[in-house]
C-alpha positions as a Markdown table, in Angstrom:
| # | Residue | x | y | z |
|---|---|---|---|---|
| 1 | Met | 60.5 | 346.6 | 47.0 |
| 2 | Ser | 61.7 | 348.3 | 50.5 |
| 3 | Glu | 65.1 | 347.6 | 51.4 |
| 4 | Glu | 65.0 | 348.3 | 54.6 |
| 5 | Pro | 63.7 | 345.5 | 57.2 |
| 6 | Ser | 60.3 | 346.1 | 58.7 |
| 7 | Pro | 60.7 | 344.8 | 62.2 |
| 8 | Gly | 59.3 | 341.4 | 63.6 |
| 9 | Pro | 58.9 | 339.3 | 66.3 |
| 10 | Leu | 62.2 | 339.4 | 68.5 |
| 11 | Gly | 64.8 | 339.0 | 66.4 |
| 12 | Thr | 63.4 | 338.4 | 63.2 |
| 13 | Glu | 62.4 | 341.1 | 60.7 |
| 14 | Met | 60.0 | 340.7 | 57.9 |
| 15 | Arg | 61.3 | 341.2 | 54.3 |
| 16 | Glu | 59.5 | 342.2 | 51.1 |
| 17 | Val | 60.6 | 339.6 | 48.3 |
| 18 | Ala | 60.0 | 338.8 | 45.1 |
| 19 | Phe | 59.4 | 335.4 | 43.8 |
| 20 | Pro | 60.5 | 333.4 | 40.8 |
| 21 | Asp | 56.5 | 334.2 | 39.1 |
| 22 | Gly | 57.7 | 337.7 | 39.5 |
| 23 | Ser | 55.1 | 338.1 | 42.2 |
| 24 | His | 56.1 | 339.6 | 45.2 |
| 25 | Gly | 55.2 | 339.3 | 49.1 |
| 26 | Phe | 56.7 | 339.3 | 52.4 |
| 27 | Ile | 58.5 | 336.6 | 54.9 |
| 28 | Leu | 60.1 | 336.8 | 58.1 |
| 29 | Val | 64.1 | 336.1 | 58.5 |
| 30 | Lys | 66.0 | 336.0 | 61.2 |
| 31 | Ala | 67.1 | 339.4 | 62.1 |
| 32 | Gly | 69.9 | 340.5 | 60.0 |
| 33 | Thr | 69.5 | 338.5 | 57.2 |
| 34 | Ser | 70.8 | 340.3 | 53.6 |
| 35 | Gln | 68.3 | 340.9 | 51.2 |
| 36 | Glu | 70.1 | 338.8 | 49.0 |
| 37 | Glu | 69.5 | 335.3 | 51.3 |
| 38 | Ala | 65.9 | 336.8 | 52.0 |
| 39 | Glu | 65.4 | 336.3 | 48.3 |
| 40 | Leu | 67.5 | 333.0 | 47.8 |
| 41 | Ile | 64.9 | 331.9 | 51.3 |
| 42 | Ala | 62.0 | 333.4 | 49.2 |
| 43 | Ala | 63.0 | 331.2 | 45.7 |
| 44 | Arg | 63.7 | 327.8 | 47.7 |
| 45 | Leu | 60.1 | 328.2 | 49.5 |
| 46 | Trp | 58.2 | 329.2 | 46.1 |
| 47 | Ala | 59.8 | 326.1 | 44.7 |
| 48 | Asp | 59.1 | 323.7 | 47.7 |
| 49 | Leu | 54.9 | 325.0 | 47.2 |
| 50 | Pro | 52.6 | 322.3 | 45.7 |
| 51 | Glu | 51.3 | 322.9 | 42.4 |
| 52 | Pro | 47.7 | 324.1 | 42.4 |
| 53 | Gly | 44.9 | 321.0 | 41.3 |
| 54 | Val | 47.5 | 318.5 | 42.6 |
| 55 | Pro | 46.8 | 316.4 | 45.6 |
| 56 | Asn | 50.0 | 316.8 | 48.5 |
| 57 | Glu | 51.8 | 313.1 | 49.1 |
């Protein structure tokens, strides 16, 4: 994974992150957010995703 953030819309950066299931993706975070914090945000987002095939409430 790249440790260098990619520029996003004004005041944001795109960060490559690893999700708890081992997959990788990109998230948009506030400019200046550390890679460690971006990984924590990604883990929280991943945990909040609905299970595949389970209807949302």
